[in-house]
N, C-alpha and C positions, 0 to 999 in steps of 0.2 A: 502494500499500500503504501503511496506516495505520501509525500506532507500535505500537498494540496486535497488529500482523499481524506485525511483526519479530521474529523468534526469539532468545530469549536467548542470548547467547555461551555456548558449551561450558566448563563449567568445569575449571579446570585444576588439578592435583593440586599440592598444596602441596610446598614442600621437605622437609616433614616425613615425607610419605608416608604419612600416617593421615588418619583423621579425627579432628581436634583436637578438635572439640566433645564427639565421644560419647567419645574418649579421657579427657579432661579429667575428664567427667562421671562416668564408670565410676572414676576414679582416686581421686575425693574421696569417693564412696558409700563404697569399700572400706576406704579411710584411715581415714574418720569410724568405720565400725565396729569397727576394729581398734584405734582409739584409746580409743573408749568401753569396750570390754571390758577393755582395760587398766587404765582409771583406776577404774572402776565394780568390777567383778569380775573381778581379774586372772587367775585359772583359766579365765574363758571363753575367753580367749585360745588355751587347748591346743584347746579345742572347733574353734575358727575355724580353726588350724592343721591340725588333724585332718581337717576336712573339705575344705580346700585341697589337703592331701596326696591325699584319695581321689579328688576332680574330676580332679588334675592326672596320677596314675597310671591314671586309665582314659583320659584323653586321649592320655598317650604309648602306651599299650598298642594303643589304636585306630590311632593313627598308625602305627606299626610295622607293624600286622597290613594296614592298607590299602594302604600304600606297598611293603611289602616280601614280606609274607606270613609275618611271623615272629609265633607265637603265645607271648604272654606268658601266663603260669598266674596268670591274674588273680584266682582265689579264694583260694591262699594269700598272693599279694602283697599283696589289700586288706586280708585278716585279721591279716597279719602286720604290715602297715604300722600298723594301727590300735594293735595292740598295743604295737609301739614308742612312738606317740605318748603312750598313756594310762599306760603303763608308765613313762614317764619322769618323772612326776610323782611317786610314790611311793618308786620304786627308782634313780632317776637314770640315770647310764650304765652299770649293771651292766643295768636292766632293759630299755634299749634294745639292747645287745648281745647279750643273751639272745634277745630277741624277734626280731635280725637272724638270730641262727645257725638258730633252729628255722623262720623264714620260708625261708630257704637250703635246708634239708632238705624243705619242704615243697613248694616247687618242685621240686627234683629226683626227688619223689616221685609230685606230681600228672601230671607231664608223661609218666609212663609210659603213661597211658591212650590216648594217641595214637599209640604204636608207636615204632620206631626211627629211622625218617628225620625228619632236622633235630632230634633230641632234643638235642644239644649247644648248635646254634644257638639254639633256643628257651629254653633253660634259662639260658644266657649272657645272653639280653636280659631275661628273668624276675629274675636277680639283679641286674642293672645298675639293672632300674627300681624295685627294691625298696630298693637304695643310695642310686641318684640323688635318688628323691622322699622315700618316708616316711623313710628313715634321716636324710639332711640336715635334712629339717624338724623331727625329733624333737628336735635342737639347738634350735632357736629355742623350742621348747616347754619344755627345760629351763631356758631363762634367767629364767622366770617364776617359778622355784622359791622362791628367796630372797626375805625380807621386800621389799627392794627389786627385785624382778623384774621389776615394770612398767616401771620405769625403764631397768632392763638391756635389756628389749628394744624400749622405744622408742629407745634409742638405737642398737641394731642397725637398726632400721627406717630412722630418721630418716638415718643415715649412707649406707643403701643408696639410698634415694630420692635423696638431695642428690647422690650420686652418678650415679645415672641422669638427675636433671634435668640437672645440671651439664654431662655429657656429651653430651646430645641438644641441649641450645641451642648448647653452643659448636661441636660437629658440625655443626648446621643452618647459622649464621651463617658459622662459619669454617672447616668442614673442606675440605680440600685433601690433605692427604698420608694415603692410605688405612694404616691401622694392619696388619690382613690383608687384602689385595684378594681373595685365593682364599676364604677363608672367607666374609668380611663386608665386601664392598666400601664399605659406607657409614660402617662405623668408621674415624674419623681419628684419628690422633695429636693435632689439635688437640681433639677431642673428648674424648681421655683427658685431656687437661690441664685441661679443664673440670671434668670427673668430679673430681680431684685436687684442685683447689681447691674445689669443692664440698663434696666427702667429708671433707677435711681441716677447713675451718672448722666444719661439721656435728659433726664427732667433737670437737674443740674445746670449743665450747658445750654440747653435750649433756652432754658427759661431765662437764664443770666445772660445768653448772647442775643435772643430775639427779642424778649418783653421789658430787659433792664430791672429783673427781680432779684431779690436776693437769693443766695446759693441755698438757703435751708427751704423756700417755697420751691424751689425747683426739686429737692429732696422729697417734699410731703407730695406734690402732684406727681412725679414717678412712682414713689411707693404704693400711692392710691390707685394708681394707673395700673400699675404690674397687679393688683388684687384685682381689681375689675377685670381685667383682661383674662387673668386665670380663670376667674368666677365664669365670664363669659364661654371660654373652651370648655369647661366642665358641663356648664348649662346646654351648650349643643349635643355634649357628647351622651347627656341623658336622654335628649330628645331621640337622637339617631339610634340608640340601645332600645329605647321603649319602641320605637318603630323597626327597629330590626334591618338597619341599612347602614351602608359604609359612608358614602356621602351623599349630600341633598341633589346633586347633579354633577353633570359633567362637562361643564362648560370651558374649563379652566385647565388644561392640560398640568399636569403635577399637582393639581390643588383639588379637584373636585369642582363642586359648582361654587358659584359666586358667595352663595351663603355659606359656605364651608371659609371661606376666608373673612367673614365678616363676623363671625363670632365674638373674638375678642375685642371687637371695635363697637359693636352695639352696645353693651353695658358700659362702658368706657367712655362714650359721649356724653351723655348727660353729666357725670363726674367730672369730666374736664371741663365741660362748660360751667359747671357750678362753683368748683373749685379756683379755676382761672378768675372769674369774674369776683371770686370772693378775695382771694389773695392779690390781685392785681387788678383792681377798677379802671375800668377804659375811660 
């Protein structure tokens, strides 16, 4: 048998558990689009966030429909979700909350069309979807409202990305002690320590350099966002385990669905908005 006839050895999956090249490439493209939008015309970021909320909402609704037969009222959730996003710009928190209240009412009425059976289950899922995706994302959109809004949004994103990256690297290299073995066996306390180191350092540097804040302010923001990002990751793991699925979708190579990349950002957005405006008023 010649050398050319010898089959290549089967490729072994990396400890990372994903296609790293694809994941990094997609991450770079998405990150570049967000950064450019913030640095050039910061309100374009609202459009990007609104599009991300729309796609993620559809992915979540389709996932629960396929896995559990639960019917999310997509029409009122999508329309109401976009209202939350776009009304956050001129009307702030009031616009978001009024839009959410109307969305809930819309879900209650829209579900009448499918009769009585499963009504409470479907309405509950619809309200959860509206709160979990567009409501949380709207707080990220509100970050860009003030004059320094582009930098506020960048601080939020940098801290969460640093948390995810630090946790991922530390977990792959050193992870031995599971944080929540039933929910997410691969998430370790060593990974959480890496997240905390990366997130706090990112918070200190970004708040100091971009918002002229004190180092301790950045440390507080970074630590808080590490905790919320970790909780967000665990939240989606719980949802996916409950549904018996691996990913919410397959839109992004190496990542799964867009919703699978939004998990740590969603609960972090309202916390970032609250902490940054509390510590560094605009």
